[in-house]
Backbone bond lengths (Angstrom), bond angles and torsions (degrees), N, CA, C in turn:
res aa  C-N    CA-C-N  psi(-1)  N-CA   C-N-CA  omega(-1)  CA-C   N-CA-C  phi
1 M - - - 1.471 - - 1.537 108.63 -
2 I 1.327 116.29 138.64 1.450 120.85 177.10 1.499 109.64 -83.13
3 K 1.343 115.95 127.45 1.450 121.50 179.67 1.513 109.65 -94.13
4 H 1.298 115.70 123.17 1.467 119.36 178.10 1.518 109.61 -84.18
5 R 1.301 115.69 143.20 1.477 118.65 175.28 1.517 107.96 -126.08
6 E 1.301 114.34 150.85 1.453 119.15 179.19 1.524 109.84 -76.48
7 I 1.341 114.80 140.44 1.459 120.77 178.12 1.520 106.81 -112.12
8 E 1.292 116.91 118.43 1.449 121.14 177.75 1.518 109.55 -104.19
9 I 1.305 116.17 123.83 1.446 120.06 -175.46 1.513 108.89 -131.88
10 G 1.313 117.11 128.80 1.460 121.35 172.47 1.503 107.58 -132.59
11 K 1.294 119.31 113.32 1.443 122.34 -175.72 1.513 109.61 -121.00
12 E 1.339 115.75 153.33 1.465 120.37 175.13 1.520 110.08 -83.35
13 T 1.305 116.93 138.98 1.457 120.59 171.85 1.489 107.57 -80.47
14 H 1.365 115.67 166.99 1.464 120.49 179.95 1.500 112.58 -70.17
15 D 1.338 117.58 -15.65 1.468 117.87 177.60 1.538 111.31 -99.87
16 G 1.346 115.99 15.82 1.467 119.38 169.36 1.506 114.55 96.65
17 G 1.320 120.87 -8.50 1.450 120.84 -177.60 1.510 112.85 -80.45
18 N 1.319 116.41 170.56 1.458 122.33 177.00 1.509 110.61 -113.63
19 V 1.313 116.47 136.72 1.456 120.90 176.42 1.514 107.97 -90.05
20 P 1.336 117.26 128.81 1.492 118.96 178.71 1.527 110.93 -57.73
21 K 1.308 115.69 147.03 1.470 120.01 177.41 1.534 108.85 -66.45
22 K 1.338 115.13 133.25 1.463 119.65 -179.56 1.519 107.00 -127.01
23 P 1.299 118.64 95.97 1.462 121.40 -175.38 1.543 111.52 -66.27
24 G 1.314 112.38 143.62 1.484 116.94 168.18 1.484 115.60 91.13
25 R 1.343 120.73 6.88 1.444 120.03 176.74 1.538 110.45 -152.70
26 I 1.334 114.34 154.78 1.442 121.39 176.45 1.520 108.42 -80.55
27 P 1.342 119.54 137.89 1.457 120.12 -176.05 1.545 112.44 -69.35
28 G 1.298 116.36 146.44 1.441 122.07 171.83 1.489 111.65 -86.67
29 L 1.349 116.78 175.91 1.455 121.28 -177.29 1.511 111.14 -57.54
30 R 1.343 117.22 -42.28 1.462 119.85 -175.74 1.534 112.61 -76.23
31 D 1.319 116.82 -7.21 1.447 119.59 174.75 1.520 112.01 -81.63
32 V 1.324 117.92 -25.09 1.469 120.60 -172.63 1.504 113.39 -109.89
33 V 1.325 118.59 -12.89 1.478 122.56 173.23 1.531 108.25 -132.55
34 S 1.321 115.00 170.90 1.462 119.76 178.65 1.518 110.45 -66.62
35 V 1.310 115.98 159.18 1.474 120.81 178.60 1.525 110.04 -59.78
36 E 1.344 116.68 -41.12 1.471 119.69 -177.20 1.537 109.29 -64.70
37 R 1.320 117.97 -42.42 1.466 119.50 -179.21 1.507 111.09 -69.85
38 A 1.334 117.27 -36.24 1.475 120.21 178.07 1.521 109.76 -62.39
39 T 1.345 116.39 -43.61 1.466 120.41 179.69 1.534 110.60 -63.64
40 A 1.323 116.72 -41.79 1.461 119.89 179.62 1.532 111.00 -64.56
41 T 1.337 116.42 -39.80 1.452 121.37 178.57 1.527 110.69 -61.51
42 K 1.341 116.62 -46.20 1.469 120.33 -179.55 1.519 111.49 -64.26
43 A 1.324 117.01 -36.52 1.463 120.62 177.61 1.492 110.99 -65.37
44 R 1.328 116.11 -41.58 1.471 119.35 178.34 1.514 111.39 -62.97
45 E 1.335 116.55 -40.87 1.459 120.24 177.89 1.497 111.63 -62.10
46 S 1.325 117.38 -37.86 1.467 121.48 177.56 1.530 110.95 -62.14
47 W 1.346 116.05 -44.48 1.472 118.65 177.05 1.513 110.48 -65.03
48 H 1.313 117.84 -34.13 1.459 121.88 177.12 1.546 110.21 -59.74
49 V 1.308 115.79 -45.70 1.484 120.76 177.70 1.520 110.89 -59.88
50 L 1.315 116.17 -44.06 1.468 120.88 178.40 1.524 111.63 -61.98
51 G 1.338 116.50 -37.83 1.448 120.32 177.21 1.520 112.02 -62.05
52 I 1.332 116.84 -41.39 1.460 121.70 178.08 1.532 108.90 -64.97
53 M 1.320 117.15 -42.82 1.475 120.79 178.96 1.531 110.20 -59.27
54 S 1.338 117.23 -41.48 1.464 119.79 -178.45 1.510 110.66 -64.91
55 E 1.335 118.14 -33.97 1.464 120.08 177.86 1.508 111.29 -68.74
56 F 1.322 117.14 -39.62 1.483 120.15 174.30 1.521 110.29 -59.83
57 F 1.314 116.53 -44.99 1.474 120.67 -175.59 1.534 109.97 -63.99
58 E 1.346 117.03 -47.17 1.467 118.75 -177.75 1.529 110.63 -64.26
59 A 1.339 118.17 -39.98 1.443 120.34 178.47 1.522 111.50 -61.48
60 S 1.321 116.83 -45.04 1.465 120.52 179.13 1.534 111.74 -62.15
61 E 1.324 116.30 -41.38 1.472 120.26 -178.66 1.541 111.41 -66.62
62 R 1.336 116.93 -43.75 1.467 120.02 -171.26 1.533 113.51 -87.70
63 L 1.327 118.30 -19.98 1.459 120.18 -176.26 1.505 113.71 -107.65
64 A 1.328 117.73 3.14 1.466 119.46 -174.68 1.523 112.77 -62.31
65 Q 1.324 118.35 -27.30 1.461 120.12 -172.87 1.537 113.51 -104.45
66 I 1.345 118.80 10.21 1.463 118.77 -173.62 1.531 112.27 -89.45
67 R 1.345 118.27 -7.82 1.459 118.55 -176.98 1.510 111.14 -67.50
68 P 1.360 120.05 149.34 1.459 125.34 -5.24 1.498 112.76 -75.69
69 A 1.318 116.35 147.35 1.455 120.17 -178.19 1.518 110.00 -138.65
70 V 1.315 115.13 158.63 1.476 122.04 177.93 1.513 107.83 -125.64
71 S 1.328 117.18 129.87 1.445 123.15 176.33 1.548 108.90 -89.78
72 I 1.334 115.94 129.40 1.464 120.53 177.74 1.539 109.41 -115.85
73 F 1.302 116.09 127.93 1.480 122.73 179.49 1.508 111.77 -116.89
74 G 1.307 116.32 155.07 1.458 120.92 175.32 1.514 111.03 167.77
75 S 1.297 116.23 175.84 1.478 120.96 -172.26 1.507 113.73 -68.55
76 A 1.356 114.21 142.77 1.448 121.19 172.20 1.515 111.86 -76.82
77 R 1.331 117.77 -8.86 1.470 121.92 -171.74 1.514 113.98 -100.26
78 I 1.331 117.42 6.03 1.483 121.11 178.73 1.502 107.27 -94.66
79 P 1.333 118.29 117.66 1.472 121.04 -171.36 1.535 112.55 -85.51
80 A 1.334 114.84 164.46 1.464 120.50 172.56 1.536 108.05 -58.57
81 G 1.296 116.25 142.23 1.476 121.68 -177.27 1.515 111.98 97.80
82 D 1.306 118.76 -23.86 1.450 121.77 175.17 1.530 108.97 -67.44
83 P 1.340 117.94 139.08 1.480 118.40 179.77 1.514 113.79 -55.29
84 R 1.322 117.32 -32.44 1.493 120.21 179.63 1.543 109.92 -69.58
85 Y 1.279 117.35 -36.45 1.482 120.68 175.23 1.525 109.82 -61.88
86 E 1.336 115.76 -48.93 1.457 120.83 -179.22 1.525 112.37 -62.76
87 T 1.335 116.28 -38.54 1.481 119.91 177.13 1.518 110.10 -63.50
88 T 1.316 117.08 -42.92 1.474 120.67 179.61 1.521 110.85 -62.49
89 E 1.316 116.62 -41.42 1.468 120.78 178.92 1.525 111.40 -60.82
90 R 1.345 116.11 -41.42 1.464 119.51 178.73 1.533 111.41 -67.47
91 I 1.328 116.76 -41.48 1.478 120.89 178.02 1.517 109.64 -58.88
92 A 1.314 117.28 -48.73 1.467 121.78 -177.02 1.530 110.86 -64.56
93 R 1.297 118.17 -39.45 1.459 121.96 179.39 1.528 109.71 -63.52
94 K 1.317 115.97 -45.66 1.469 119.22 -179.83 1.527 110.50 -65.47
95 L 1.312 118.96 -39.28 1.448 120.99 177.96 1.533 110.42 -63.75
96 S 1.334 116.68 -42.48 1.475 120.59 179.07 1.517 110.60 -63.08
97 E 1.316 118.05 -42.39 1.451 121.78 179.14 1.539 111.03 -67.18
98 A 1.310 116.40 -26.91 1.481 121.11 179.39 1.533 112.38 -81.62
99 G 1.368 116.87 -7.14 1.442 120.28 177.18 1.522 114.65 106.17
100 F 1.327 118.84 7.21 1.454 122.54 178.51 1.523 111.62 -94.95
101 S 1.319 115.82 131.27 1.481 118.30 163.42 1.519 106.95 -67.64
102 V 1.327 115.37 151.67 1.486 120.68 178.66 1.504 107.86 -118.05
103 I 1.360 116.12 127.73 1.445 124.35 179.65 1.489 108.89 -109.65
104 S 1.331 117.91 129.09 1.471 121.67 170.51 1.523 109.45 -131.06
105 G 1.311 114.74 179.35 1.461 120.00 177.46 1.513 114.38 -76.82
106 G 1.347 116.98 -3.27 1.449 122.12 172.13 1.520 115.31 81.52
107 G 1.331 117.80 1.10 1.472 120.90 -176.71 1.504 112.06 -97.67
108 P 1.360 116.00 -159.33 1.473 121.78 179.64 1.506 112.70 -79.93
109 G 1.337 116.20 -172.95 1.463 121.41 173.31 1.528 112.40 68.92
110 I 1.309 114.36 -134.24 1.473 120.22 -180.00 1.498 111.89 -61.27
111 M 1.331 117.02 -35.28 1.476 120.23 177.85 1.536 110.83 -62.15
112 E 1.316 117.35 -43.21 1.464 120.25 176.35 1.523 111.18 -64.11
113 A 1.299 118.28 -41.25 1.468 121.31 179.65 1.533 109.61 -61.18
114 A 1.308 116.12 -42.20 1.498 119.22 179.93 1.500 110.69 -62.95
115 N 1.357 116.23 -48.19 1.464 119.86 179.55 1.520 111.39 -63.62
116 K 1.317 116.34 -40.52 1.464 119.22 -177.86 1.512 112.01 -62.88
117 G 1.346 115.88 -46.81 1.444 119.11 179.62 1.504 112.78 -60.91
118 A 1.344 116.62 -41.15 1.469 119.97 178.33 1.524 111.83 -70.49
119 Y 1.332 116.25 -37.52 1.474 120.95 -179.30 1.521 112.25 -60.55
120 E 1.342 116.22 -30.58 1.451 120.65 179.72 1.513 111.50 -83.64
121 G 1.337 117.97 -6.55 1.453 122.87 177.31 1.507 111.32 -100.88
122 P 1.349 116.81 -176.26 1.452 120.35 -176.68 1.523 116.78 -83.96
123 S 1.333 119.07 -13.17 1.436 122.22 -174.80 1.546 110.34 -100.03
124 P 1.330 118.30 157.07 1.461 120.72 -174.09 1.538 114.46 -61.36
125 S 1.304 115.92 141.69 1.436 124.13 170.13 1.513 108.62 -103.49
126 V 1.347 116.20 120.88 1.456 121.51 -171.08 1.510 110.19 -115.98
127 G 1.307 118.04 131.69 1.475 122.06 176.03 1.497 110.47 -118.27
128 L 1.335 116.19 122.97 1.474 122.02 173.70 1.529 108.86 -99.47
129 N 1.283 115.64 84.88 1.455 121.47 -171.07 1.527 110.96 -79.05
130 I 1.344 115.73 148.72 1.439 121.93 -178.35 1.540 109.95 -131.55
131 E 1.300 116.91 141.54 1.469 121.47 177.10 1.531 107.81 -80.16
132 L 1.350 115.66 119.97 1.465 121.03 179.02 1.551 108.33 -131.09
133 P 1.315 116.26 154.21 1.465 119.50 178.60 1.531 112.51 -63.68
134 H 1.321 116.34 -29.40 1.479 120.24 -178.58 1.510 107.89 -151.48
135 E 1.322 116.18 167.03 1.469 126.09 177.06 1.512 114.85 77.60
136 Q 1.320 118.50 -47.88 1.447 119.57 -171.16 1.526 112.09 -80.03
137 S 1.327 117.87 115.34 1.456 123.92 168.24 1.507 106.63 -133.70
138 N 1.294 117.23 133.22 1.462 119.95 -170.53 1.534 110.68 -70.28
139 N 1.328 117.11 134.18 1.446 118.86 179.18 1.524 110.23 -83.07
140 A 1.320 114.80 168.72 1.482 120.46 -171.08 1.502 114.46 -94.81
141 Y 1.311 118.81 9.96 1.490 122.70 -171.37 1.509 111.39 -113.32
142 Q 1.322 117.80 52.97 1.446 120.80 -176.48 1.534 110.81 -127.99
143 N 1.351 114.43 121.89 1.464 119.14 170.90 1.511 112.79 -75.85
144 I 1.331 115.63 -32.73 1.459 122.19 177.54 1.515 107.35 -129.18
145 S 1.328 117.62 122.81 1.424 123.72 179.63 1.524 111.50 -120.60
146 L 1.323 115.18 125.65 1.450 119.90 172.96 1.506 107.94 -116.95
147 F 1.312 116.52 148.96 1.462 120.79 -178.06 1.536 109.14 -124.17
148 F 1.331 114.93 124.80 1.451 121.39 -176.53 1.529 109.26 -117.31
149 R 1.325 114.34 143.40 1.468 120.47 169.63 1.518 110.54 -96.13
150 H 1.336 116.05 -22.66 1.485 120.37 -171.95 1.537 108.60 -116.76
151 F 1.313 115.98 139.08 1.460 120.20 -179.75 1.545 110.43 -68.96
152 F 1.323 117.12 -35.19 1.482 120.12 -171.19 1.546 112.63 -59.05
153 P 1.352 120.98 -55.59 1.476 118.09 179.09 1.537 112.48 -65.16
154 R 1.311 117.10 -30.52 1.465 119.71 177.48 1.515 110.77 -62.47
155 K 1.350 116.34 -44.86 1.453 119.64 179.46 1.512 112.19 -62.62
156 V 1.323 115.87 -39.87 1.465 120.24 177.99 1.524 110.31 -62.01
157 A 1.334 116.82 -39.78 1.456 120.20 -178.90 1.559 110.26 -64.76
158 F 1.324 116.17 -39.73 1.465 118.81 175.07 1.519 112.50 -56.45
159 V 1.324 116.02 -41.37 1.467 121.47 -175.26 1.530 111.76 -79.08
160 K 1.322 116.18 -44.55 1.438 121.31 -167.85 1.527 112.59 -68.14
161 F 1.333 117.33 -31.99 1.463 120.02 -171.09 1.507 113.42 -109.21
162 T 1.347 117.80 12.18 1.465 119.27 -175.92 1.525 111.99 -110.45
163 S 1.324 113.81 157.11 1.455 121.36 177.12 1.527 112.21 -112.45
164 A 1.338 115.97 -9.53 1.458 120.01 -179.64 1.553 108.28 -165.53
165 Y 1.319 115.78 156.11 1.436 121.89 174.38 1.524 108.38 -115.44
166 V 1.330 116.21 134.56 1.466 122.25 173.44 1.522 105.75 -122.77
167 V 1.334 117.80 120.58 1.435 122.52 -169.91 1.518 110.27 -120.66
168 L 1.336 115.77 114.31 1.472 123.25 176.88 1.555 108.17 -91.69
169 P 1.329 116.59 170.51 1.477 118.86 178.50 1.516 111.63 -55.73
170 G 1.328 115.70 140.74 1.456 121.81 -179.54 1.497 112.01 -167.66
171 G 1.296 116.12 178.08 1.458 121.63 -176.82 1.507 113.53 -97.67
172 Y 1.338 117.39 -142.07 1.471 121.78 -174.57 1.527 110.90 -60.86
173 G 1.325 117.37 -41.84 1.481 119.08 -177.69 1.527 111.67 -62.37
174 T 1.330 115.13 -42.90 1.458 120.16 178.59 1.504 110.78 -65.03
175 L 1.335 117.50 -45.27 1.453 121.08 177.94 1.511 111.55 -61.41
176 D 1.318 117.23 -37.64 1.474 121.91 177.54 1.526 110.07 -60.28
177 E 1.327 116.53 -47.96 1.462 119.97 -178.57 1.530 109.73 -65.68
178 L 1.314 117.05 -40.42 1.478 120.57 -178.88 1.511 110.26 -61.23
179 F 1.327 118.01 -51.32 1.450 119.64 -175.62 1.531 112.46 -72.97
180 E 1.315 116.05 -26.95 1.484 117.72 172.42 1.512 110.32 -63.55
181 A 1.358 116.44 -44.90 1.466 121.27 178.18 1.531 110.47 -60.23
182 L 1.345 116.04 -46.89 1.450 118.74 -179.95 1.510 112.02 -61.46
183 T 1.325 117.79 -41.20 1.442 121.25 -179.24 1.521 112.06 -64.11
184 L 1.323 116.19 -43.12 1.479 120.14 -179.27 1.542 111.18 -65.04
185 V 1.309 115.81 -40.44 1.484 119.36 178.89 1.538 109.31 -69.91
186 Q 1.331 116.14 -46.28 1.460 120.31 -177.95 1.538 112.12 -58.45
187 T 1.333 116.43 -39.95 1.444 121.84 -176.39 1.517 113.77 -89.66
188 N 1.353 118.05 3.76 1.446 123.38 -177.00 1.517 114.90 60.98
189 K 1.337 116.30 27.09 1.462 120.48 174.16 1.511 109.96 -83.76
190 S 1.312 119.21 -16.54 1.463 123.00 170.66 1.524 107.57 -133.06
191 R 1.280 115.99 169.03 1.485 119.64 179.18 1.519 109.42 -68.23
192 K 1.308 116.60 152.18 1.448 120.97 173.06 1.518 109.16 -66.84
193 M 1.320 116.47 136.21 1.482 120.23 -179.13 1.538 109.12 -154.13
194 P 1.332 118.91 161.97 1.434 120.83 178.27 1.532 111.26 -64.64
195 I 1.344 115.55 136.71 1.463 121.78 171.63 1.512 105.27 -124.97
196 I 1.328 116.62 108.57 1.450 123.03 -168.25 1.539 109.98 -113.55
197 L 1.302 116.72 122.81 1.458 121.88 175.49 1.534 109.69 -95.37
198 V 1.314 116.31 128.55 1.469 122.05 -178.18 1.545 108.50 -110.73
199 G 1.336 113.99 123.19 1.470 119.28 -177.07 1.506 109.64 113.01
200 S 1.322 117.28 73.30 1.477 121.47 -171.36 1.540 111.47 -59.90
201 E 1.343 117.12 -35.47 1.459 119.45 -179.35 1.530 109.99 -64.90
202 Y 1.318 117.54 -37.64 1.465 121.81 -179.04 1.540 111.98 -72.17
203 W 1.328 115.94 -41.63 1.477 120.62 -169.31 1.519 113.26 -94.23
204 R 1.325 118.27 -15.21 1.462 118.86 -171.68 1.541 112.37 -60.30
205 G 1.284 118.27 -39.74 1.454 120.65 179.20 1.512 112.73 -60.88
206 L 1.358 115.71 -40.46 1.465 119.46 178.29 1.515 111.54 -65.53
207 V 1.330 116.74 -44.02 1.461 121.19 -179.12 1.546 109.95 -63.10
208 D 1.358 115.70 -43.35 1.449 119.15 178.14 1.537 111.66 -63.95
209 W 1.319 116.90 -39.04 1.489 121.05 178.25 1.525 110.27 -64.31
210 I 1.287 119.03 -39.49 1.482 121.75 179.88 1.533 108.99 -59.68
211 R 1.327 117.06 -40.29 1.490 119.70 -179.17 1.540 109.92 -77.79
212 A 1.307 118.40 -36.02 1.461 121.17 -174.93 1.537 112.52 -78.31
213 Q 1.316 118.33 -25.61 1.462 120.62 -174.74 1.542 112.19 -114.13
214 P 1.344 119.92 -78.33 1.484 118.86 -177.93 1.495 113.78 -55.37
215 L 1.368 117.61 -46.34 1.458 119.69 -178.52 1.535 110.45 -67.43
216 A 1.316 117.37 -47.58 1.497 120.83 -177.80 1.515 111.81 -60.71
217 Q 1.333 117.40 -32.33 1.451 120.20 -179.30 1.512 113.58 -92.21
218 G 1.323 117.27 8.48 1.460 120.66 177.00 1.517 114.38 72.09
219 L 1.328 117.42 22.65 1.470 121.65 -178.84 1.505 112.59 -88.79
220 I 1.303 117.56 -13.76 1.475 123.58 171.21 1.532 107.64 -132.61
221 S 1.306 117.41 164.61 1.456 121.61 -179.31 1.539 110.66 -80.52
222 P 1.345 116.23 157.83 1.482 119.14 -175.93 1.534 113.63 -56.51
223 G 1.305 117.80 -33.28 1.467 118.33 -177.81 1.527 114.57 -85.35
224 D 1.343 117.14 -5.87 1.464 118.26 -174.25 1.525 115.26 -64.55
225 P 1.338 119.38 -38.37 1.474 117.33 177.49 1.509 112.71 -61.80
226 D 1.335 117.69 -24.98 1.452 119.84 -179.34 1.532 113.39 -74.59
227 L 1.333 117.24 -5.53 1.466 118.76 173.43 1.521 111.57 -68.18
228 L 1.321 117.73 -17.18 1.448 123.36 178.03 1.519 111.70 -101.23
229 Q 1.318 117.11 139.69 1.454 123.81 171.44 1.546 106.90 -122.12
230 V 1.336 116.18 140.39 1.445 120.48 174.69 1.529 107.29 -111.05
231 I 1.329 116.53 114.77 1.486 122.97 -175.96 1.527 107.54 -138.18
232 D 1.315 116.48 132.27 1.467 120.12 -178.45 1.525 113.27 -105.35
233 D 1.308 117.40 -26.33 1.479 120.47 -175.39 1.522 111.90 -82.47
234 P 1.332 120.15 126.15 1.473 121.71 -176.75 1.497 114.43 -56.20
235 Q 1.333 116.97 -43.55 1.480 117.92 -178.76 1.525 111.30 -69.43
236 A 1.343 116.61 -34.76 1.446 120.08 178.30 1.518 110.17 -64.84
237 I 1.303 118.53 -33.21 1.477 121.59 177.38 1.522 110.83 -64.35
238 V 1.331 116.67 -45.73 1.462 119.61 177.49 1.525 111.06 -63.15
239 D 1.334 116.76 -41.25 1.448 121.35 178.86 1.547 110.68 -62.68
240 A 1.318 117.48 -40.07 1.455 121.58 -177.89 1.556 109.81 -64.28
241 I 1.321 116.52 -39.42 1.479 120.37 178.81 1.521 110.27 -66.03
242 F 1.334 116.70 -44.96 1.462 119.89 177.98 1.540 111.40 -65.19
243 D 1.310 117.40 -39.75 1.476 120.22 178.55 1.531 110.10 -60.64
244 F 1.333 116.90 -41.07 1.450 119.29 179.76 1.507 110.75 -63.81
245 Y 1.316 119.28 -43.16 1.469 120.43 -174.48 1.521 112.44 -83.59
246 Q 1.345 117.61 -14.26 1.457 117.91 170.40 1.539 109.75 -64.71
247 H 1.310 114.77 -32.04 1.477 119.73 178.26 1.514 111.47 -85.62
248 E 1.335 118.02 -43.98 1.473 122.44 -173.39 1.541 112.84 -87.91
249 G 1.347 117.59 -29.08 1.459 121.00 -174.84 1.527 111.48 84.56
250 F 1.340 117.02 139.78 1.447 119.67 -179.05 1.536 113.08 -74.84
251 T 1.317 116.40 -29.17 1.440 120.05 -178.20 1.516 112.64 -68.36
252 Q 1.320 117.75 129.38 1.461 120.48 179.14 1.512 110.19 -73.91
253 S 1.338 114.27 139.93 1.449 120.09 176.15 1.538 108.31 -76.33
254 P 1.350 119.98 161.55 1.447 121.79 175.94 1.540 112.55 -53.38
255 G 1.334 116.22 -39.11 1.449 119.50 179.78 1.526 112.52 -65.68
256 E 1.339 114.96 -39.02 1.489 119.84 178.77 1.521 110.00 -66.72
257 R 1.306 117.89 -41.45 1.458 119.70 178.69 1.532 110.54 -64.72
258 E 1.308 117.11 -36.32 1.462 119.68 179.09 1.544 109.79 -66.92
259 R 1.340 116.36 -40.56 1.481 118.58 -179.86 1.514 110.99 -63.82
260 L 1.336 117.44 -39.22 1.466 119.99 179.86 1.511 110.58 -68.85
261 L 1.307 118.88 -33.59 1.446 120.17 176.28 1.553 111.79 -65.45
262 N 1.308 115.91 -27.94 1.468 121.40 -177.76 1.521 114.48 -96.65
263 L 1.351 118.61 13.93 1.434 119.36 178.74 1.514 111.15 -59.32
């Protein structure tokens, strides 16, 4: 049996007053700050929600016609001239020539290489730019540029308008996007699509760990590791995406459209 205990809390407000101790409950916002400050805080949060809604609306309006598209992820810290930058540029150019719009995070490094390769091709180069304290500076190779203050609507835009993920070496941000994509596909919250890792030397340890730990311990299903493909050759990446959609079809089913609406 869980034993409840009384919680006694007395905190100072920002205007110097004391809140009486109220045993048995966690304090609300108006218990720890003045009524005026609590009201102002709630109003600011309401505007915050409206700001997020406006970013969803703009993304839907401006990206509705870019399908089919491929989202490319990778480190902002990989400079031009690095073999991984040049590989990304070739992949994006081939995808653009094959009829895919290319979506990146709009910043430097691998994102710039993705946009640059697509920009030199016939299909749109799309940048989903984000305001960050450091690292993020918008690259110059974008036919369509969107600017986000919030990660949440930006992540939804990456998922909602893409037909495949291509993931180059990267850090925490890249890993976050990769595992978010895997989770959405695994749980059927988005349509099944190719998720391709580029750079076998970089990714092999992660792929082996997924099989040796989560899979071996029954924490994921037997088919879940197969949601990932490791492919290094740019043309083979394009071929793998087309092979997938020759079987699945590019047109979204009614069920898939419903799932994307409910992201």
